C-alpha positions in Angstrom: 0.0 0.0 0.0 1.4 3.4 -1.0 1.1 5.9 1.7 1.1 9.7 1.6 1.5 11.9 4.6 0.8 15.6 5.1 0.5 18.3 7.8 -1.4 21.5 7.8 -3.2 24.0 10.0 -6.9 24.0 9.1 -10.4 24.0 10.5 -11.6 20.4 11.1 -15.2 21.3 10.3 -14.5 22.2 6.7 -11.9 19.5 6.1 -12.9 17.5 3.0 -11.7 14.0 3.7 -13.0 10.5 3.5 -12.7 10.1 7.2 -12.1 12.6 10.0 -10.6 11.1 13.2 -11.1 12.7 16.6 -10.3 11.6 20.1 -12.7 11.8 23.0 -12.7 10.9 26.7 -15.3 10.4 29.5 -14.6 13.8 31.1 -17.5 16.2 31.3 -15.6 18.7 29.0 -14.5 17.3 25.7 -11.1 18.2 24.3 -10.9 21.1 21.9 -11.1 19.4 18.5 -13.7 16.9 19.7 -15.7 19.7 21.2 -15.8 21.7 18.0 -16.8 18.7 15.9 -19.4 17.8 18.5 -20.9 21.3 18.3 -21.0 21.2 14.5 -22.7 17.8 14.4 -25.4 18.8 16.9 -23.9 16.8 19.9 -23.2 13.6 18.1 -20.2 12.7 20.2 -21.8 13.5 23.6 -24.8 11.5 22.6 -22.6 8.5 21.9 -20.8 8.9 25.2 -24.0 9.3 27.2 -25.6 6.3 25.5 -22.6 4.1 26.2 -22.1 3.4 22.5 -18.5 4.7 22.5 -17.3 2.3 25.2 -14.9 3.1 28.0 -11.8 1.1 27.0 -8.7 2.7 25.4 -9.1 2.6 21.7 -12.9 1.7 21.6 -14.5 3.6 18.7 -17.6 4.4 16.6 -17.7 5.2 12.9 -20.4 7.5 11.7 -21.3 7.7 8.0 -22.3 11.0 6.4 -22.3 13.1 9.6 -24.2 16.3 9.4 -22.5 19.6 10.0 -19.0 18.7 8.8 -17.4 18.3 5.4 -15.9 14.8 6.1 -17.7 11.8 4.6 -17.2 9.8 7.8 -16.4 10.6 11.4 -14.4 8.2 13.5 -14.5 8.9 17.2 -11.8 7.0 19.2 -11.9 6.8 23.0 -8.7 8.1 24.6 -9.4 6.8 28.1 -8.1 9.8 30.0 -6.8 13.4 29.4 -3.1 12.4 30.0 -1.6 9.1 28.8 1.7 7.3 29.4 3.8 6.7 26.4 3.0 3.0 26.3 -0.7 3.7 26.5 -0.4 6.2 23.6 1.4 3.6 21.5 -1.5 1.2 22.2 -4.0 3.9 21.3 -2.2 4.6 18.0 -2.3 0.9 17.2 -6.0 0.7 17.9 -6.8 4.0 16.0 -4.8 2.8 13.0 -6.6 -0.5 13.0 -10.0 1.4 13.1 -8.9 3.6 10.2 -7.9 0.7 8.0 -11.2 -1.0 8.8 -13.0 2.0 7.4 -11.3 1.2 4.1 -11.1 4.7 2.6 -8.4 6.6 0.8 -7.9 9.7 2.9 -7.9 10.3 6.7 -7.5 13.5 8.6 -6.8 13.6 12.3 -5.9 15.9 15.1 -3.5 14.6 17.8 -3.5 17.9 19.8 -6.4 16.7 21.9 -4.2 13.9 23.4 -1.7 14.8 26.1 1.1 12.3 26.7 3.3 12.6 29.8 6.7 14.1 29.0 6.1 13.8 25.2 5.5 16.5 22.6 3.3 16.6 19.5 6.4 15.8 17.4 6.8 12.5 19.2 3.1 11.7 18.9 3.1 12.2 15.2 6.3 10.2 14.8 4.8 7.2 16.7 1.4 7.4 14.8 3.2 7.5 11.5 5.4 4.6 12.3 2.4 2.6 13.5 0.5 3.4 10.2 3.4 2.2 8.1 3.9 -1.0 10.1 0.2 -1.8 10.1 0.1 -1.6 6.3 3.3 -3.6 5.7 2.8 -6.6 3.5 5.3 -9.3 2.3 3.9 -11.0 -0.8 6.9 -11.0 -3.1 6.9 -14.8 -3.5 3.1 -15.3 -3.9 2.2 -16.4 -7.4 -1.2 -14.7 -7.1 -0.7 -11.3 -5.5 -3.7 -9.4 -3.9 -4.7 -6.4 -5.9 -2.7 -3.2 -5.1 -4.9 -0.9 -3.1 -5.1 2.8 -4.1 -2.8 5.2 -2.4 -3.9 6.2 1.1 -3.3 9.8 2.5 -3.0 10.6 6.1 -3.2 14.3 7.1 -2.3 15.6 10.5 -4.4 18.6 11.4 -3.3 21.3 13.9 -5.1 24.4 15.1 -2.1 26.8 14.8 0.5 27.3 12.0 3.2 27.4 14.7 2.7 23.7 15.3 3.2 22.6 11.7 7.0 22.6 11.8 7.0 20.2 14.8 4.4 18.0 13.2 6.4 17.8 9.9 9.6 16.9 11.8 7.7 14.2 13.6 6.3 13.0 10.3 9.8 12.8 8.7 11.2 10.8 11.7 8.2 8.5 11.7 8.6 7.8 7.9 12.3 7.2 8.2 11.9 4.7 11.0 8.8 3.1 9.6 10.3 2.5 6.2 13.7 1.5 7.8 11.8 -1.1 9.8 10.1 -2.2 6.6 13.4 -2.8 5.0 14.6 -4.9 8.0 11.4 -6.9 7.8 11.8 -7.5 4.1 15.3 -8.8 4.6 14.2 -11.0 7.5 11.3 -12.4 5.7 13.2 -13.2 2.4 13.7 -17.0 2.2 17.2 -18.3 2.9 17.6 -19.8 -0.6 17.6 -16.2 -1.8 18.8 -14.2 1.2 22.4 -15.5 1.6 25.6 -13.6 2.4 26.1 -12.5 -1.2 22.5 -11.3 -1.4 23.1 -9.0 1.6 26.3 -7.7 -0.1 24.2 -6.8 -3.1 21.7 -5.0 -1.0 24.5 -2.9 0.7 25.9 -2.0 -2.7 22.5 -1.0 -4.0 22.0 1.3 -1.0 25.3 3.1 -1.8 24.6 3.6 -5.4 24.4 7.3 -6.1 24.9 8.2 -2.4 28.0 10.3 -1.8 27.8 9.9 2.0 27.9 6.1 1.9 30.7 3.8 0.8 30.6 0.0 0.9 33.4 -2.6 1.1 32.8 -6.3 1.1 35.5 -8.7 2.4 35.4 -12.2 0.9 36.8 -15.3 2.5 40.4 -14.7 1.1 40.5 -11.2 2.6 39.1 -12.4 5.9 41.6 -15.3 6.0 44.5 -12.8 5.4 43.2 -10.8 8.4 43.1 -13.9 10.6 39.3 -13.9 11.0 39.2 -17.7 11.5 36.5 -17.6 14.0 34.0 -16.1 11.6 35.2 -18.3 8.8 34.8 -21.5 10.9 31.0 -20.9 10.9 30.5 -21.0 7.1 32.9 -23.9 6.4 30.0 -26.3 6.0 28.1 -24.2 3.5 28.5 -23.7 -0.3 27.6 -20.1 0.3 30.8 -18.0 0.9 30.9 -16.0 4.1 31.3 -12.2 3.8 32.0 -9.2 6.0 30.0 -6.2 4.8 31.3 -2.8 5.8 29.0 0.3 5.2 30.7 3.6 6.0 28.3 6.5 6.3 30.0 9.9 6.5 27.4 12.5 7.3 29.4 14.3 10.0 32.6 16.3 10.0 35.6 14.9 8.3 37.9 13.4 10.9 35.3 13.0 13.6 35.4 9.5 15.1 32.4 7.4 14.0 29.9 5.4 16.0 29.6 1.7 15.0 26.8 -0.8 14.8 27.6 -4.5 14.2 25.0 -7.1 13.1 24.9 -10.9 13.2 24.0 -12.0 9.7 23.5 -15.8 9.9 21.3 -16.2 6.8 20.3 -19.7 7.9 21.2 -21.5 11.1 20.9 -25.3 11.0 23.1 -25.5 14.1 25.8 -27.1 12.0 27.1 -30.4 13.3 25.3 -29.6 16.6 22.1 -29.9 14.5 18.9 -28.2 15.7 15.6 -30.1 16.1 13.6 -30.0 12.9 10.5 -28.3 14.4 10.3 -24.7 13.4 13.8 -24.8 11.8 12.3 -22.7 9.0 12.4 -19.8 11.4 16.2 -19.9 11.4 16.1 -17.7 8.3 15.5 -15.0 11.0 18.9 -15.5 12.5 20.1 -12.6 10.4 17.6 -10.1 11.9 20.5 -8.3 13.7 22.0 -7.6 10.3 18.6 -6.7 8.9 18.2 -4.1 11.6 21.6 -2.6 10.8 20.4 -2.1 7.2 17.1 -0.6 8.4 18.8 1.8 10.8 21.3 2.9 8.2 18.4 3.6 5.8 16.7 5.7 8.5 19.9 7.6 9.2 20.3 8.4 5.5 16.7 9.4 5.1 17.1 11.9 8.0 20.6 13.1 6.8 21.9 12.8 10.3 25.1 14.8 10.7 27.1 11.9 12.2 29.7 9.4 11.0 28.6 5.8 11.3 30.2 2.5 10.5 27.9 -0.5 10.0 29.4 -3.9 9.8 27.5 -7.1 9.0 29.1 -10.5 9.6 27.3 -12.7 7.1 27.5 -16.5 7.0 25.4 -19.6 6.6 25.7 -22.3 9.3 25.3 -25.8 7.7 26.5 -29.3 8.4 28.8 -31.0 5.9 32.0 -33.1 5.8 34.0 -29.9 6.0 31.9 -28.2 8.8 33.4 -27.2 12.1 33.1 -29.8 14.8 32.6 -29.6 18.6 36.1 -29.8 20.0 37.7 -27.7 17.2 39.9 -24.8 18.2 40.1 -21.7 16.1 42.1 -18.4 16.3 40.1 -15.2 16.1 41.3 -12.0 14.5 42.2 -10.7 18.0 44.6 -13.6 18.5 42.5 -15.2 21.1 41.9 -18.9 20.6 38.4 -20.3 21.0 37.4 -23.9 21.8 34.1 -24.7 19.9 32.0 -26.8 22.3 28.8 -26.4 20.3 28.6 -25.3 16.6 25.1 -23.9 17.3 26.7 -21.2 19.4 27.9 -19.6 16.1 26.6 -16.1 16.4 29.3 -15.1 18.9 32.0 -16.7 16.6 31.1 -14.3 13.7 30.5 -11.3 16.0 33.8 -11.5 17.8 35.8 -11.1 14.6 33.5 -8.3 13.4 33.9 -6.5 16.7 37.7 -6.8 16.4 37.6 -5.5 12.8 35.4 -2.5 13.5 37.8 -1.2 16.1 40.2 -0.2 13.3 37.9 2.7 12.7 38.4 3.9 16.3 34.7 4.3 17.0 33.3 6.3 19.9 30.8 3.6 20.7 30.0 0.1 19.4 26.6 -1.5 19.5 26.2 -5.1 18.4 22.8 -6.7 17.9 22.0 -10.3 17.3 19.4 -13.1 17.6 22.1 -14.6 19.9 20.4 -16.9 22.4 17.1 -18.7 23.1 18.0 -18.1 26.8 17.1 -14.5 26.5 13.5 -15.5 25.8 13.5 -17.5 29.0 14.6 -14.4 30.8 12.5 -11.7 29.2 10.0 -13.4 27.0 9.0 -11.5 23.8 8.5 -8.1 25.4 12.0 -6.8 25.6 15.5 -7.3 24.2 18.4 -8.1 26.5 20.9 -5.3 27.0 24.5 -5.7 28.2 27.1 -3.0 28.4 30.5 -2.3 29.9 29.4 1.3 30.5 26.3 2.0 32.7 25.9 5.5 31.3 25.8 4.2 27.8 23.3 1.5 28.9 21.0 4.2 30.3 21.1 6.1 27.1 20.0 3.0 25.2 17.3 2.2 27.7 15.9 5.7 27.3 16.1 5.3 23.5 14.2 2.0 23.8 11.5 3.6 25.9 11.0 6.5 23.4 10.9 4.3 20.4 8.9 1.4 21.9 11.8 -1.1 21.3 12.3 -1.7 25.0 15.4 -3.3 26.5 16.3 -4.6 29.9 19.8 -4.6 31.3 21.3 -7.8 32.5 24.6 -8.2 34.4 28.1 -8.8 33.0 29.8 -10.0 36.2 33.1 -11.8 36.2 31.3 -14.6 38.1 29.6 -15.5 34.8 32.6 -15.1 32.6 34.3 -17.9 34.6 31.9 -20.3 33.0 33.7 -19.8 29.6 37.0 -21.1 30.8 38.6 -23.8 28.6 41.4 -26.2 29.5 42.7 -26.1 25.9 42.1 -22.6 24.5 41.8 -19.0 25.8 38.0 -19.2 25.9 35.2 -21.6 25.1 32.2 -20.6 23.0 29.7 -22.0 25.5 29.3 -21.4 29.2 27.1 -24.3 30.2 23.3 -24.6 30.7 23.0 -21.8 33.2 22.6 -18.0 32.3 23.1 -18.7 28.6 22.3 -15.2 27.4 24.7 -13.7 30.0 27.6 -16.0 29.2 27.2 -15.3 25.5 27.5 -11.5 26.3 30.5 -12.2 28.5 32.1 -14.0 25.5 31.6 -10.9 23.3 32.9 -8.6 26.1 36.3 -10.3 25.9 36.8 -8.7 22.5 35.9 -5.1 23.3 37.9 -4.5 26.5 38.9 -0.9 25.7 35.7 0.2 24.0 32.4 1.8 25.0 30.2 -1.1 24.0 26.7 -2.5 24.3 25.2 -5.8 23.1 21.5 -6.3 22.3 20.2 -9.9 22.3 17.0 -9.6 20.1 16.2 -13.3 19.8 12.9 -12.8 21.6 11.8 -9.6 19.7 13.1 -9.9 16.1 10.2 -12.0 14.8 6.8 -13.3 15.6 6.0 -17.0 15.6 2.8 -18.8 14.6 0.4 -18.5 11.7 1.2 -14.8 11.2 5.0 -15.3 11.7 7.2 -12.6 10.3 10.1 -10.2 11.1 9.3 -7.2 13.3 12.0 -4.8 12.3 13.2 -4.5 15.9 15.3 -2.6 17.0 15.5 -0.1 14.1 13.5 2.4 16.2 15.9 2.2 19.2 19.0 2.5 17.0 17.6 5.5 15.1 16.5 7.2 18.3 19.9 6.7 19.8 21.7 8.0 16.7 19.4 11.0 16.5 20.3 11.8 20.1 24.0 12.1 19.2 
């Protein structure tokens, strides 16, 4: 579905649109926009409230056809629960309101968000969230269907404000919402693409396509020979069993001042994870195409940064490989040498994400970045700890961690910080190598993070384990685009 967005200062009563959306609550005094529409329609909104037709739950709604007294063809009244909402409540309201709009099935909507007050959040943030929500709700992935559904006509969403002074803030919120929304869509597209198509070389082609015609972005792809010369034998060990060559994709965005140290984001790009010799169970193995969702989010965040022309320098690195069993695949008990020089005993070939990330983390340090964030669908253990509601956050800098927690709260991509204590790192000791790639059955998500921490000792670094948030299971399975919003929010804050 093609979407068009606009912002303007105008009178709601005379707005010619297929559907006018207003928000009401159960207070005796209606908010400004709802009150003016209520007056023009002869008390239609208050009649619905008094009669109990509107409901009293956040997001409950009534759609009126051909309302008298206003120019709109339809009037959608959405219940906003109370005059001041928390940010999570507003995100829920936006989701409900968008669902109501799409049910109406028309081509143009106009709405006023000024009636809704959100604690510690401005109109720019509200517009951004609503725009992201609309884009995400209309996302479809039908590329590989032989019979595609008909393409619906373009839909236009116009944000109405009472005063021209608010238009600038609304337009900025709209620009941010579009950048993050479409960045998330790119991440979802990459995650949903089947693994027989989305392999390491496919990701390299996507990176080069992004850089085409963009002066601020350069792309370099390291093949297996280049990585071997650099000593990246940990990363290379993962792809040994696959016919698909492993690749390290480096996307260098230069939007800031020349000479300024960049920030870095590193993504795990395992385009399919069979587990290797430590083979996974067959049930739901198709979902292991999502093991590159960390890499997908790096692509999505970079697209958002470029859309917003952020004045920063940013290095994005994707460690891309396919983990398959074969006669040449890595075995449990193998010892490999990483780019850092540390030797690693492979106890389980299904703990492969950390093996590609450690070399990528070592490589990105040659850019002397101010900060490094890596993100990966790293462990099933994080789902046992946090479920599907939050990503696991680890950092060697508590101030940096707090910044990312705040970015997660603002964007809706929430994270929860877990410890990086030396007590856990002891579980990674090996009698034969410098470190083992597995820390035993307990605290699996923590020991995985402790493994990565060994390779970023002198860096301001954070790790996001997104295994519980990167995709949805079940009949409506699909990639979510998490955490493009968090990354973009953090990078905007720089």
